PDB file of N, CA, C, O and CB in Angstrom:
ATOM      1  N   MET A   1      -0.310 -20.482  -9.309  1.00  0.00           N
ATOM      2  CA  MET A   1       0.541 -20.732 -10.446  1.00  0.00           C
ATOM      3  C   MET A   1       0.053 -22.000 -11.143  1.00  0.00           C
ATOM      4  O   MET A   1      -0.381 -22.965 -10.512  1.00  0.00           O
ATOM      5  CB  MET A   1       2.028 -20.858 -10.015  1.00  0.00           C
ATOM      6  N   ARG A   2       0.140 -21.956 -12.433  1.00  0.00           N
ATOM      7  CA  ARG A   2      -0.268 -23.124 -13.222  1.00  0.00           C
ATOM      8  C   ARG A   2       0.753 -23.369 -14.333  1.00  0.00           C
ATOM      9  O   ARG A   2       1.316 -22.440 -14.912  1.00  0.00           O
ATOM     10  CB  ARG A   2      -1.694 -22.920 -13.823  1.00  0.00           C
ATOM     11  N   LYS A   3       0.965 -24.638 -14.601  1.00  0.00           N
ATOM     12  CA  LYS A   3       1.837 -25.020 -15.710  1.00  0.00           C
ATOM     13  C   LYS A   3       0.936 -25.416 -16.873  1.00  0.00           C
ATOM     14  O   LYS A   3       0.081 -26.291 -16.735  1.00  0.00           O
ATOM     15  CB  LYS A   3       2.816 -26.195 -15.309  1.00  0.00           C
ATOM     16  N   LEU A   4       1.129 -24.776 -18.004  1.00  0.00           N
ATOM     17  CA  LEU A   4       0.298 -25.072 -19.169  1.00  0.00           C
ATOM     18  C   LEU A   4       0.718 -26.403 -19.780  1.00  0.00           C
ATOM     19  O   LEU A   4       1.910 -26.652 -19.959  1.00  0.00           O
ATOM     20  CB  LEU A   4       0.396 -23.939 -20.216  1.00  0.00           C
ATOM     21  N   PRO A   5      -0.242 -27.253 -20.099  1.00  0.00           N
ATOM     22  CA  PRO A   5       0.084 -28.608 -20.540  1.00  0.00           C
ATOM     23  C   PRO A   5       0.817 -28.684 -21.883  1.00  0.00           C
ATOM     24  O   PRO A   5       1.689 -29.536 -22.055  1.00  0.00           O
ATOM     25  CB  PRO A   5      -1.167 -29.403 -20.629  1.00  0.00           C
ATOM     26  N   GLU A   6       0.483 -27.823 -22.822  1.00  0.00           N
ATOM     27  CA  GLU A   6       1.090 -27.942 -24.155  1.00  0.00           C
ATOM     28  C   GLU A   6       2.469 -27.296 -24.248  1.00  0.00           C
ATOM     29  O   GLU A   6       3.352 -27.807 -24.938  1.00  0.00           O
ATOM     30  CB  GLU A   6       0.181 -27.321 -25.186  1.00  0.00           C
ATOM     31  N   THR A   7       2.655 -26.175 -23.555  1.00  0.00           N
ATOM     32  CA  THR A   7       3.920 -25.442 -23.684  1.00  0.00           C
ATOM     33  C   THR A   7       4.820 -25.576 -22.476  1.00  0.00           C
ATOM     34  O   THR A   7       6.008 -25.263 -22.553  1.00  0.00           O
ATOM     35  CB  THR A   7       3.646 -23.995 -23.927  1.00  0.00           C
ATOM     36  N   ALA A   8       4.280 -26.035 -21.368  1.00  0.00           N
ATOM     37  CA  ALA A   8       4.983 -26.128 -20.092  1.00  0.00           C
ATOM     38  C   ALA A   8       5.323 -24.750 -19.523  1.00  0.00           C
ATOM     39  O   ALA A   8       6.101 -24.644 -18.574  1.00  0.00           O
ATOM     40  CB  ALA A   8       6.253 -26.946 -20.257  1.00  0.00           C
ATOM     41  N   ALA A   9       4.747 -23.701 -20.097  1.00  0.00           N
ATOM     42  CA  ALA A   9       4.937 -22.351 -19.559  1.00  0.00           C
ATOM     43  C   ALA A   9       4.196 -22.243 -18.227  1.00  0.00           C
ATOM     44  O   ALA A   9       3.169 -22.888 -18.019  1.00  0.00           O
ATOM     45  CB  ALA A   9       4.431 -21.262 -20.569  1.00  0.00           C
ATOM     46  N   VAL A  10       4.729 -21.425 -17.340  1.00  0.00           N
ATOM     47  CA  VAL A  10       4.105 -21.209 -16.040  1.00  0.00           C
ATOM     48  C   VAL A  10       3.374 -19.879 -16.077  1.00  0.00           C
ATOM     49  O   VAL A  10       3.928 -18.870 -16.514  1.00  0.00           O
ATOM     50  CB  VAL A  10       5.157 -21.238 -14.890  1.00  0.00           C
ATOM     51  N   VAL A  11       2.138 -19.879 -15.619  1.00  0.00           N
ATOM     52  CA  VAL A  11       1.301 -18.688 -15.610  1.00  0.00           C
ATOM     53  C   VAL A  11       0.923 -18.375 -14.168  1.00  0.00           C
ATOM     54  O   VAL A  11       0.594 -19.270 -13.389  1.00  0.00           O
ATOM     55  CB  VAL A  11       0.030 -18.883 -16.494  1.00  0.00           C
ATOM     56  N   PHE A  12       0.976 -17.110 -13.832  1.00  0.00           N
ATOM     57  CA  PHE A  12       0.507 -16.709 -12.504  1.00  0.00           C
ATOM     58  C   PHE A  12      -0.333 -15.450 -12.636  1.00  0.00           C
ATOM     59  O   PHE A  12      -0.199 -14.693 -13.597  1.00  0.00           O
ATOM     60  CB  PHE A  12       1.701 -16.477 -11.531  1.00  0.00           C
ATOM     61  N   THR A  13      -1.191 -15.241 -11.664  1.00  0.00           N
ATOM     62  CA  THR A  13      -2.035 -14.053 -11.650  1.00  0.00           C
ATOM     63  C   THR A  13      -1.921 -13.374 -10.291  1.00  0.00           C
ATOM     64  O   THR A  13      -1.502 -13.976  -9.302  1.00  0.00           O
ATOM     65  CB  THR A  13      -3.512 -14.416 -11.964  1.00  0.00           C
ATOM     66  N   ILE A  14      -2.299 -12.129 -10.275  1.00  0.00           N
ATOM     67  CA  ILE A  14      -2.325 -11.367  -9.030  1.00  0.00           C
ATOM     68  C   ILE A  14      -3.745 -10.829  -8.871  1.00  0.00           C
ATOM     69  O   ILE A  14      -4.264 -10.158  -9.763  1.00  0.00           O
ATOM     70  CB  ILE A  14      -1.253 -10.197  -9.031  1.00  0.00           C
ATOM     71  N   ARG A  15      -4.348 -11.117  -7.774  1.00  0.00           N
ATOM     72  CA  ARG A  15      -5.701 -10.624  -7.497  1.00  0.00           C
ATOM     73  C   ARG A  15      -5.575  -9.336  -6.687  1.00  0.00           C
ATOM     74  O   ARG A  15      -4.896  -9.299  -5.661  1.00  0.00           O
ATOM     75  CB  ARG A  15      -6.563 -11.698  -6.726  1.00  0.00           C
ATOM     76  N   THR A  16      -6.229  -8.297  -7.156  1.00  0.00           N
ATOM     77  CA  THR A  16      -6.200  -7.003  -6.490  1.00  0.00           C
ATOM     78  C   THR A  16      -7.514  -6.758  -5.777  1.00  0.00           C
ATOM     79  O   THR A  16      -8.590  -6.973  -6.335  1.00  0.00           O
ATOM     80  CB  THR A  16      -5.916  -5.878  -7.492  1.00  0.00           C
ATOM     81  N   HIS A  17      -7.415  -6.310  -4.546  1.00  0.00           N
ATOM     82  CA  HIS A  17      -8.597  -5.954  -3.775  1.00  0.00           C
ATOM     83  C   HIS A  17      -8.501  -4.474  -3.429  1.00  0.00           C
ATOM     84  O   HIS A  17      -7.411  -3.967  -3.162  1.00  0.00           O
ATOM     85  CB  HIS A  17      -8.728  -6.834  -2.486  1.00  0.00           C
ATOM     86  N   ILE A  18      -9.628  -3.783  -3.431  1.00  0.00           N
ATOM     87  CA  ILE A  18      -9.671  -2.378  -3.051  1.00  0.00           C
ATOM     88  C   ILE A  18     -10.455  -2.278  -1.752  1.00  0.00           C
ATOM     89  O   ILE A  18     -11.594  -2.735  -1.657  1.00  0.00           O
ATOM     90  CB  ILE A  18     -10.314  -1.492  -4.177  1.00  0.00           C
ATOM     91  N   THR A  19      -9.823  -1.673  -0.756  1.00  0.00           N
ATOM     92  CA  THR A  19     -10.445  -1.488   0.548  1.00  0.00           C
ATOM     93  C   THR A  19     -10.304  -0.032   0.954  1.00  0.00           C
ATOM     94  O   THR A  19      -9.235   0.558   0.802  1.00  0.00           O
ATOM     95  CB  THR A  19      -9.812  -2.424   1.611  1.00  0.00           C
ATOM     96  N   ARG A  20     -11.367   0.543   1.466  1.00  0.00           N
ATOM     97  CA  ARG A  20     -11.296   1.923   1.934  1.00  0.00           C
ATOM     98  C   ARG A  20     -10.254   2.021   3.037  1.00  0.00           C
ATOM     99  O   ARG A  20     -10.127   1.123   3.870  1.00  0.00           O
ATOM    100  CB  ARG A  20     -12.679   2.416   2.437  1.00  0.00           C
ATOM    101  N   LEU A  21      -9.513   3.118   3.032  1.00  0.00           N
ATOM    102  CA  LEU A  21      -8.427   3.287   3.993  1.00  0.00           C
ATOM    103  C   LEU A  21      -8.947   3.292   5.425  1.00  0.00           C
ATOM    104  O   LEU A  21      -8.294   2.745   6.313  1.00  0.00           O
ATOM    105  CB  LEU A  21      -7.668   4.578   3.710  1.00  0.00           C
ATOM    106  N   ASP A  22     -10.106   3.896   5.671  1.00  0.00           N
ATOM    107  CA  ASP A  22     -10.626   3.930   7.038  1.00  0.00           C
ATOM    108  C   ASP A  22     -11.020   2.535   7.536  1.00  0.00           C
ATOM    109  O   ASP A  22     -11.112   2.314   8.743  1.00  0.00           O
ATOM    110  CB  ASP A  22     -11.830   4.867   7.116  1.00  0.00           C
ATOM    111  N   ARG A  23     -11.249   1.605   6.625  1.00  0.00           N
ATOM    112  CA  ARG A  23     -11.527   0.224   7.031  1.00  0.00           C
ATOM    113  C   ARG A  23     -10.235  -0.586   7.173  1.00  0.00           C
ATOM    114  O   ARG A  23     -10.148  -1.488   8.006  1.00  0.00           O
ATOM    115  CB  ARG A  23     -12.460  -0.450   6.013  1.00  0.00           C
ATOM    116  N   ALA A  24      -9.252  -0.260   6.364  1.00  0.00           N
ATOM    117  CA  ALA A  24      -7.968  -0.973   6.436  1.00  0.00           C
ATOM    118  C   ALA A  24      -7.164  -0.548   7.660  1.00  0.00           C
ATOM    119  O   ALA A  24      -6.428  -1.346   8.240  1.00  0.00           O
ATOM    120  CB  ALA A  24      -7.147  -0.726   5.162  1.00  0.00           C
ATOM    121  N   ILE A  25      -7.311   0.712   8.044  1.00  0.00           N
ATOM    122  CA  ILE A  25      -6.580   1.247   9.196  1.00  0.00           C
ATOM    123  C   ILE A  25      -7.577   1.418  10.335  1.00  0.00           C
ATOM    124  O   ILE A  25      -8.007   2.534  10.627  1.00  0.00           O
ATOM    125  CB  ILE A  25      -5.865   2.614   8.850  1.00  0.00           C
ATOM    126  N   ALA A  26      -7.939   0.327  10.968  1.00  0.00           N
ATOM    127  CA  ALA A  26      -8.956   0.349  12.014  1.00  0.00           C
ATOM    128  C   ALA A  26      -8.364   0.585  13.399  1.00  0.00           C
ATOM    129  O   ALA A  26      -9.055   1.094  14.282  1.00  0.00           O
ATOM    130  CB  ALA A  26      -9.728  -0.947  12.007  1.00  0.00           C
ATOM    131  N   ALA A  27      -7.112   0.230  13.602  1.00  0.00           N
ATOM    132  CA  ALA A  27      -6.485   0.347  14.921  1.00  0.00           C
ATOM    133  C   ALA A  27      -5.453   1.471  14.927  1.00  0.00           C
ATOM    134  O   ALA A  27      -4.769   1.690  13.928  1.00  0.00           O
ATOM    135  CB  ALA A  27      -5.823  -0.986  15.325  1.00  0.00           C
ATOM    136  N   PRO A  28      -5.338   2.184  16.045  1.00  0.00           N
ATOM    137  CA  PRO A  28      -4.344   3.263  16.133  1.00  0.00           C
ATOM    138  C   PRO A  28      -2.922   2.798  15.821  1.00  0.00           C
ATOM    139  O   PRO A  28      -2.143   3.544  15.228  1.00  0.00           O
ATOM    140  CB  PRO A  28      -4.376   3.874  17.513  1.00  0.00           C
ATOM    141  N   VAL A  29      -2.583   1.581  16.214  1.00  0.00           N
ATOM    142  CA  VAL A  29      -1.231   1.094  15.945  1.00  0.00           C
ATOM    143  C   VAL A  29      -0.997   0.938  14.444  1.00  0.00           C
ATOM    144  O   VAL A  29       0.112   1.174  13.964  1.00  0.00           O
ATOM    145  CB  VAL A  29      -0.990  -0.245  16.660  1.00  0.00           C
ATOM    146  N   ALA A  30      -2.025   0.546  13.704  1.00  0.00           N
ATOM    147  CA  ALA A  30      -1.887   0.417  12.249  1.00  0.00           C
ATOM    148  C   ALA A  30      -1.675   1.788  11.615  1.00  0.00           C
ATOM    149  O   ALA A  30      -0.876   1.928  10.689  1.00  0.00           O
ATOM    150  CB  ALA A  30      -3.133  -0.268  11.639  1.00  0.00           C
ATOM    151  N   ALA A  31      -2.386   2.797  12.108  1.00  0.00           N
ATOM    152  CA  ALA A  31      -2.206   4.156  11.592  1.00  0.00           C
ATOM    153  C   ALA A  31      -0.797   4.653  11.879  1.00  0.00           C
ATOM    154  O   ALA A  31      -0.163   5.262  11.016  1.00  0.00           O
ATOM    155  CB  ALA A  31      -3.244   5.113  12.208  1.00  0.00           C
ATOM    156  N   ALA A  32      -0.310   4.400  13.069  1.00  0.00           N
ATOM    157  CA  ALA A  32       1.048   4.829  13.434  1.00  0.00           C
ATOM    158  C   ALA A  32       2.098   4.103  12.608  1.00  0.00           C
ATOM    159  O   ALA A  32       3.073   4.711  12.167  1.00  0.00           O
ATOM    160  CB  ALA A  32       1.303   4.588  14.924  1.00  0.00           C
ATOM    161  N   ASP A  33       1.906   2.817  12.398  1.00  0.00           N
ATOM    162  CA  ASP A  33       2.860   2.037  11.602  1.00  0.00           C
ATOM    163  C   ASP A  33       2.921   2.534  10.160  1.00  0.00           C
ATOM    164  O   ASP A  33       4.009   2.684   9.603  1.00  0.00           O
ATOM    165  CB  ASP A  33       2.482   0.553  11.625  1.00  0.00           C
ATOM    166  N   LEU A  34       1.765   2.790   9.554  1.00  0.00           N
ATOM    167  CA  LEU A  34       1.754   3.267   8.175  1.00  0.00           C
ATOM    168  C   LEU A  34       2.359   4.659   8.078  1.00  0.00           C
ATOM    169  O   LEU A  34       3.101   4.943   7.138  1.00  0.00           O
ATOM    170  CB  LEU A  34       0.329   3.271   7.623  1.00  0.00           C
ATOM    171  N   ALA A  35       2.057   5.524   9.026  1.00  0.00           N
ATOM    172  CA  ALA A  35       2.631   6.875   9.032  1.00  0.00           C
ATOM    173  C   ALA A  35       4.152   6.810   9.149  1.00  0.00           C
ATOM    174  O   ALA A  35       4.863   7.557   8.477  1.00  0.00           O
ATOM    175  CB  ALA A  35       2.041   7.712  10.191  1.00  0.00           C
ATOM    176  N   ARG A  36       4.639   5.929   9.992  1.00  0.00           N
ATOM    177  CA  ARG A  36       6.089   5.772  10.166  1.00  0.00           C
ATOM    178  C   ARG A  36       6.733   5.276   8.866  1.00  0.00           C
ATOM    179  O   ARG A  36       7.803   5.747   8.483  1.00  0.00           O
ATOM    180  CB  ARG A  36       6.395   4.787  11.329  1.00  0.00           C
ATOM    181  N   ALA A  37       6.084   4.334   8.197  1.00  0.00           N
ATOM    182  CA  ALA A  37       6.624   3.794   6.941  1.00  0.00           C
ATOM    183  C   ALA A  37       6.643   4.865   5.855  1.00  0.00           C
ATOM    184  O   ALA A  37       7.624   4.985   5.120  1.00  0.00           O
ATOM    185  CB  ALA A  37       5.794   2.580   6.472  1.00  0.00           C
ATOM    186  N   ILE A  38       5.571   5.641   5.750  1.00  0.00           N
ATOM    187  CA  ILE A  38       5.525   6.690   4.732  1.00  0.00           C
ATOM    188  C   ILE A  38       6.526   7.792   5.061  1.00  0.00           C
ATOM    189  O   ILE A  38       7.188   8.321   4.168  1.00  0.00           O
ATOM    190  CB  ILE A  38       4.104   7.274   4.618  1.00  0.00           C
ATOM    191  N   GLY A  39       6.634   8.137   6.337  1.00  0.00           N
ATOM    192  CA  GLY A  39       7.591   9.171   6.743  1.00  0.00           C
ATOM    193  C   GLY A  39       9.029   8.785   6.474  1.00  0.00           C
ATOM    194  O   GLY A  39       9.859   9.651   6.200  1.00  0.00           O
ATOM    195  N   ALA A  40       9.337   7.510   6.545  1.00  0.00           N
ATOM    196  CA  ALA A  40      10.703   7.035   6.311  1.00  0.00           C
ATOM    197  C   ALA A  40      10.987   6.786   4.834  1.00  0.00           C
ATOM    198  O   ALA A  40      12.134   6.560   4.448  1.00  0.00           O
ATOM    199  CB  ALA A  40      10.952   5.763   7.097  1.00  0.00           C
ATOM    200  N   MET A  41       9.950   6.826   4.014  1.00  0.00           N
ATOM    201  CA  MET A  41      10.097   6.519   2.594  1.00  0.00           C
ATOM    202  C   MET A  41      10.744   7.688   1.852  1.00  0.00           C
ATOM    203  O   MET A  41      10.275   8.819   1.978  1.00  0.00           O
ATOM    204  CB  MET A  41       8.730   6.185   1.974  1.00  0.00           C
ATOM    205  N   PRO A  42      11.799   7.449   1.087  1.00  0.00           N
ATOM    206  CA  PRO A  42      12.409   8.524   0.292  1.00  0.00           C
ATOM    207  C   PRO A  42      11.401   9.114  -0.699  1.00  0.00           C
ATOM    208  O   PRO A  42      10.510   8.414  -1.179  1.00  0.00           O
ATOM    209  CB  PRO A  42      13.646   7.996  -0.465  1.00  0.00           C
ATOM    210  N   LEU A  43      11.549  10.375  -0.991  1.00  0.00           N
ATOM    211  CA  LEU A  43      10.637  11.056  -1.905  1.00  0.00           C
ATOM    212  C   LEU A  43      10.561  10.344  -3.253  1.00  0.00           C
ATOM    213  O   LEU A  43       9.482  10.236  -3.836  1.00  0.00           O
ATOM    214  CB  LEU A  43      11.074  12.504  -2.103  1.00  0.00           C
ATOM    215  N   ALA A  44      11.689   9.861  -3.748  1.00  0.00           N
ATOM    216  CA  ALA A  44      11.682   9.155  -5.040  1.00  0.00           C
ATOM    217  C   ALA A  44      10.759   7.935  -4.989  1.00  0.00           C
ATOM    218  O   ALA A  44      10.075   7.641  -5.970  1.00  0.00           O
ATOM    219  CB  ALA A  44      13.117   8.719  -5.426  1.00  0.00           C
ATOM    220  N   MET A  45      10.732   7.228  -3.869  1.00  0.00           N
ATOM    221  CA  MET A  45       9.857   6.066  -3.729  1.00  0.00           C
ATOM    222  C   MET A  45       8.402   6.511  -3.609  1.00  0.00           C
ATOM    223  O   MET A  45       7.512   5.872  -4.169  1.00  0.00           O
ATOM    224  CB  MET A  45      10.264   5.223  -2.504  1.00  0.00           C
ATOM    225  N   GLN A  46       8.154   7.597  -2.887  1.00  0.00           N
ATOM    226  CA  GLN A  46       6.794   8.129  -2.798  1.00  0.00           C
ATOM    227  C   GLN A  46       6.286   8.513  -4.191  1.00  0.00           C
ATOM    228  O   GLN A  46       5.127   8.271  -4.528  1.00  0.00           O
ATOM    229  CB  GLN A  46       6.747   9.354  -1.848  1.00  0.00           C
ATOM    230  N   GLU A  47       7.152   9.104  -4.980  1.00  0.00           N
ATOM    231  CA  GLU A  47       6.762   9.468  -6.347  1.00  0.00           C
ATOM    232  C   GLU A  47       6.497   8.222  -7.185  1.00  0.00           C
ATOM    233  O   GLU A  47       5.527   8.174  -7.941  1.00  0.00           O
ATOM    234  CB  GLU A  47       7.855  10.328  -7.010  1.00  0.00           C
ATOM    235  N   TYR A  48       7.349   7.227  -7.052  1.00  0.00           N
ATOM    236  CA  TYR A  48       7.168   5.971  -7.791  1.00  0.00           C
ATOM    237  C   TYR A  48       5.830   5.311  -7.428  1.00  0.00           C
ATOM    238  O   TYR A  48       5.127   4.795  -8.296  1.00  0.00           O
ATOM    239  CB  TYR A  48       8.339   5.001  -7.497  1.00  0.00           C
ATOM    240  N   LYS A  49       5.495   5.335  -6.146  1.00  0.00           N
ATOM    241  CA  LYS A  49       4.250   4.723  -5.679  1.00  0.00           C
ATOM    242  C   LYS A  49       3.057   5.658  -5.849  1.00  0.00           C
ATOM    243  O   LYS A  49       1.926   5.302  -5.518  1.00  0.00           O
ATOM    244  CB  LYS A  49       4.382   4.318  -4.219  1.00  0.00           C
ATOM    245  N   GLN A  50       3.316   6.842  -6.362  1.00  0.00           N
ATOM    246  CA  GLN A  50       2.294   7.848  -6.659  1.00  0.00           C
ATOM    247  C   GLN A  50       1.537   8.314  -5.425  1.00  0.00           C
ATOM    248  O   GLN A  50       0.334   8.569  -5.484  1.00  0.00           O
ATOM    249  CB  GLN A  50       1.317   7.302  -7.663  1.00  0.00           C
ATOM    250  N   ILE A  51       2.258   8.425  -4.287  1.00  0.00           N
ATOM    251  CA  ILE A  51       1.630   8.958  -3.083  1.00  0.00           C
ATOM    252  C   ILE A  51       2.199  10.320  -2.693  1.00  0.00           C
ATOM    253  O   ILE A  51       1.682  10.960  -1.777  1.00  0.00           O
ATOM    254  CB  ILE A  51       1.801   7.984  -1.935  1.00  0.00           C
ATOM    255  N   ALA A  52       3.235  10.767  -3.360  1.00  0.00           N
ATOM    256  CA  ALA A  52       3.868  12.046  -3.009  1.00  0.00           C
ATOM    257  C   ALA A  52       2.887  13.212  -3.025  1.00  0.00           C
ATOM    258  O   ALA A  52       2.932  14.032  -2.107  1.00  0.00           O
ATOM    259  CB  ALA A  52       5.009  12.336  -3.962  1.00  0.00           C
ATOM    260  N   PRO A  53       1.998  13.336  -4.020  1.00  0.00           N
ATOM    261  CA  PRO A  53       1.108  14.496  -4.044  1.00  0.00           C
ATOM    262  C   PRO A  53       0.172  14.596  -2.830  1.00  0.00           C
ATOM    263  O   PRO A  53      -0.188  15.698  -2.414  1.00  0.00           O
ATOM    264  CB  PRO A  53       0.286  14.457  -5.295  1.00  0.00           C
ATOM    265  N   PHE A  54      -0.215  13.463  -2.271  1.00  0.00           N
ATOM    266  CA  PHE A  54      -1.145  13.516  -1.144  1.00  0.00           C
ATOM    267  C   PHE A  54      -0.539  12.996   0.160  1.00  0.00           C
ATOM    268  O   PHE A  54      -1.263  12.787   1.134  1.00  0.00           O
ATOM    269  CB  PHE A  54      -2.382  12.722  -1.473  1.00  0.00           C
ATOM    270  N   ALA A  55       0.775  12.785   0.193  1.00  0.00           N
ATOM    271  CA  ALA A  55       1.428  12.278   1.404  1.00  0.00           C
ATOM    272  C   ALA A  55       1.194  13.186   2.613  1.00  0.00           C
ATOM    273  O   ALA A  55       0.892  12.664   3.686  1.00  0.00           O
ATOM    274  CB  ALA A  55       2.924  12.123   1.161  1.00  0.00           C
ATOM    275  N   PRO A  56       1.316  14.511   2.505  1.00  0.00           N
ATOM    276  CA  PRO A  56       1.067  15.345   3.689  1.00  0.00           C
ATOM    277  C   PRO A  56      -0.358  15.181   4.244  1.00  0.00           C
ATOM    278  O   PRO A  56      -0.540  15.082   5.458  1.00  0.00           O
ATOM    279  CB  PRO A  56       1.312  16.810   3.344  1.00  0.00           C
ATOM    280  N   ALA A  57      -1.353  15.152   3.373  1.00  0.00           N
ATOM    281  CA  ALA A  57      -2.733  14.962   3.832  1.00  0.00           C
ATOM    282  C   ALA A  57      -2.918  13.574   4.436  1.00  0.00           C
ATOM    283  O   ALA A  57      -3.611  13.425   5.442  1.00  0.00           O
ATOM    284  CB  ALA A  57      -3.721  15.169   2.672  1.00  0.00           C
ATOM    285  N   LEU A  58      -2.309  12.566   3.836  1.00  0.00           N
ATOM    286  CA  LEU A  58      -2.410  11.207   4.357  1.00  0.00           C
ATOM    287  C   LEU A  58      -1.755  11.108   5.727  1.00  0.00           C
ATOM    288  O   LEU A  58      -2.310  10.496   6.639  1.00  0.00           O
ATOM    289  CB  LEU A  58      -1.767  10.209   3.388  1.00  0.00           C
ATOM    290  N   LEU A  59      -0.581  11.706   5.877  1.00  0.00           N
ATOM    291  CA  LEU A  59       0.104  11.667   7.169  1.00  0.00           C
ATOM    292  C   LEU A  59      -0.713  12.387   8.245  1.00  0.00           C
ATOM    293  O   LEU A  59      -0.755  11.935   9.390  1.00  0.00           O
ATOM    294  CB  LEU A  59       1.502  12.302   7.052  1.00  0.00           C
ATOM    295  N   ALA A  60      -1.356  13.489   7.895  1.00  0.00           N
ATOM    296  CA  ALA A  60      -2.211  14.186   8.856  1.00  0.00           C
ATOM    297  C   ALA A  60      -3.405  13.318   9.245  1.00  0.00           C
ATOM    298  O   ALA A  60      -3.775  13.255  10.418  1.00  0.00           O
ATOM    299  CB  ALA A  60      -2.696  15.526   8.273  1.00  0.00           C
ATOM    300  N   TRP A  61      -4.003  12.654   8.269  1.00  0.00           N
ATOM    301  CA  TRP A  61      -5.141  11.771   8.514  1.00  0.00           C
ATOM    302  C   TRP A  61      -4.712  10.621   9.445  1.00  0.00           C
ATOM    303  O   TRP A  61      -5.423  10.276  10.389  1.00  0.00           O
ATOM    304  CB  TRP A  61      -5.705  11.212   7.168  1.00  0.00           C
ATOM    305  N   LEU A  62      -3.553  10.045   9.163  1.00  0.00           N
ATOM    306  CA  LEU A  62      -3.058   8.944   9.995  1.00  0.00           C
ATOM    307  C   LEU A  62      -2.734   9.412  11.406  1.00  0.00           C
ATOM    308  O   LEU A  62      -3.012   8.702  12.372  1.00  0.00           O
ATOM    309  CB  LEU A  62      -1.820   8.315   9.363  1.00  0.00           C
ATOM    310  N   ALA A  63      -2.148  10.597  11.536  1.00  0.00           N
ATOM    311  CA  ALA A  63      -1.798  11.136  12.863  1.00  0.00           C
ATOM    312  C   ALA A  63      -3.053  11.332  13.710  1.00  0.00           C
ATOM    313  O   ALA A  63      -3.023  11.112  14.921  1.00  0.00           O
ATOM    314  CB  ALA A  63      -1.037  12.480  12.724  1.00  0.00           C
ATOM    315  N   ALA A  64      -4.138  11.737  13.092  1.00  0.00           N
ATOM    316  CA  ALA A  64      -5.384  11.918  13.836  1.00  0.00           C
ATOM    317  C   ALA A  64      -5.957  10.599  14.330  1.00  0.00           C
ATOM    318  O   ALA A  64      -6.757  10.584  15.266  1.00  0.00           O
ATOM    319  CB  ALA A  64      -6.404  12.623  12.974  1.00  0.00           C
ATOM    320  N   ARG A  65      -5.563   9.504  13.719  1.00  0.00           N
ATOM    321  CA  ARG A  65      -6.076   8.194  14.101  1.00  0.00           C
ATOM    322  C   ARG A  65      -5.102   7.375  14.949  1.00  0.00           C
ATOM    323  O   ARG A  65      -5.474   6.346  15.512  1.00  0.00           O
ATOM    324  CB  ARG A  65      -6.429   7.422  12.870  1.00  0.00           C
ATOM    325  N   ALA A  66      -3.879   7.830  15.034  1.00  0.00           N
ATOM    326  CA  ALA A  66      -2.850   7.075  15.788  1.00  0.00           C
ATOM    327  C   ALA A  66      -2.989   7.282  17.291  1.00  0.00           C
ATOM    328  O   ALA A  66      -2.211   6.725  18.066  1.00  0.00           O
ATOM    329  CB  ALA A  66      -1.438   7.496  15.340  1.00  0.00           C
TER     330      ALA A  66
END
């Protein structure tokens, strides 16, 4: 966060990183945790996060790694 000197407005940024899922989910416990979180997520939230169309395939992929 930074405060601009002339206006005193506060500015912040968000840095986004992209990591392949097979590298992010390296441990079986991580796969199980993510599967549990997605399974408990209401469909409306899955749609909002844009994972609903591929949630079944993702859950199958995670189950194979858990």
